[in-house]
C-alpha positions in Angstrom: 79.4 -34.9 -64.0 77.5 -36.5 -66.8 78.5 -40.0 -67.9 77.5 -40.5 -71.6 77.5 -44.2 -72.2 76.7 -43.7 -75.9 80.1 -42.1 -76.5 82.1 -44.8 -74.7 83.7 -47.9 -76.4 81.9 -51.1 -75.7 84.0 -53.7 -73.8 83.2 -57.3 -74.5 84.0 -59.6 -71.6 83.6 -63.3 -72.5 82.4 -65.6 -69.7 82.6 -62.7 -67.2 83.2 -63.9 -63.6 82.7 -67.5 -64.9 79.3 -66.7 -66.6 77.9 -67.9 -69.9 78.5 -66.3 -73.3 79.6 -62.7 -73.0 78.9 -59.5 -71.1 79.0 -56.2 -73.2 79.5 -53.0 -71.2 80.2 -49.3 -71.6 82.3 -48.7 -68.5 83.3 -45.6 -66.5 86.1 -46.2 -64.0 87.6 -43.3 -61.9 90.3 -45.5 -60.4 88.2 -46.5 -57.4 84.5 -46.8 -58.5 82.8 -48.4 -61.5 79.7 -47.2 -63.2 78.5 -49.0 -66.3 75.7 -49.8 -68.7 75.6 -53.5 -69.5 74.0 -55.9 -71.9 73.5 -59.6 -71.6 72.2 -61.4 -74.7 69.7 -64.3 -74.3 71.5 -67.1 -72.5 74.3 -65.0 -71.2 75.1 -64.4 -67.5 77.5 -62.8 -65.1 78.9 -65.6 -63.0 78.5 -66.0 -59.3 80.9 -63.6 -57.4 81.3 -62.0 -54.0 81.7 -58.3 -53.4 84.6 -58.5 -50.9 85.5 -54.8 -50.9 82.5 -53.2 -52.7 78.7 -53.3 -53.0 76.7 -53.1 -56.2 73.5 -51.4 -57.2 71.9 -52.6 -60.5 68.9 -50.9 -62.3 67.2 -53.1 -64.9 66.5 -50.8 -67.8 65.1 -53.2 -70.4 64.2 -56.9 -70.5 63.9 -59.5 -67.9 66.0 -62.3 -66.4 67.0 -63.6 -63.0 69.3 -62.8 -60.2 70.8 -65.5 -58.0 71.7 -64.1 -54.6 73.0 -66.2 -51.7 71.6 -69.3 -53.5 68.1 -68.0 -54.1 67.0 -67.4 -57.7 64.6 -64.5 -58.2 63.0 -63.0 -61.4 63.9 -59.5 -62.3 62.5 -57.1 -64.9 62.7 -53.6 -66.3 62.2 -51.1 -63.5 63.7 -53.3 -60.7 66.6 -52.0 -58.6 68.9 -54.7 -57.2 71.3 -54.3 -54.3 74.2 -56.6 -53.3 75.8 -55.4 -50.1 79.5 -55.6 -49.3 80.2 -59.3 -48.6 77.2 -60.4 -50.6 77.3 -63.0 -53.4 75.3 -62.8 -56.6 74.9 -63.6 -60.3 72.8 -62.0 -63.1 71.3 -64.3 -65.7 69.5 -63.5 -68.9 67.2 -66.5 -69.2 64.8 -64.7 -71.5 64.6 -64.4 -75.3 65.5 -60.7 -75.5 68.5 -58.6 -74.4 68.8 -57.7 -70.7 70.0 -54.1 -70.4 71.0 -52.6 -67.1 73.0 -49.9 -65.4 75.2 -50.7 -62.4 77.3 -48.8 -59.8 80.0 -50.6 -57.9 81.5 -48.3 -55.3 84.6 -49.5 -53.3 84.0 -49.6 -49.5 
């Protein structure tokens, strides 16, 4: 199956998961799992949240920013692959002056 993000509508989620500004995403959802291409503008973030019944894999495609996982802030950049296991807590922050573009997979477990 090919998922063509370019043909999908963009969903704008203000203050997603308690984050700052807005999260824009082209989302695929099969009723169980989510796969999406997301964009955080400068100063935007996805708020701190816990994956109670899923994990998440994030591939940073463009830009740079930070991830806050289990209270530790780490820099991320294009080419990085991030993993939050089931039960893990994290946030994604665009603390740069350019868009942060990423692809994420959130499979239910």
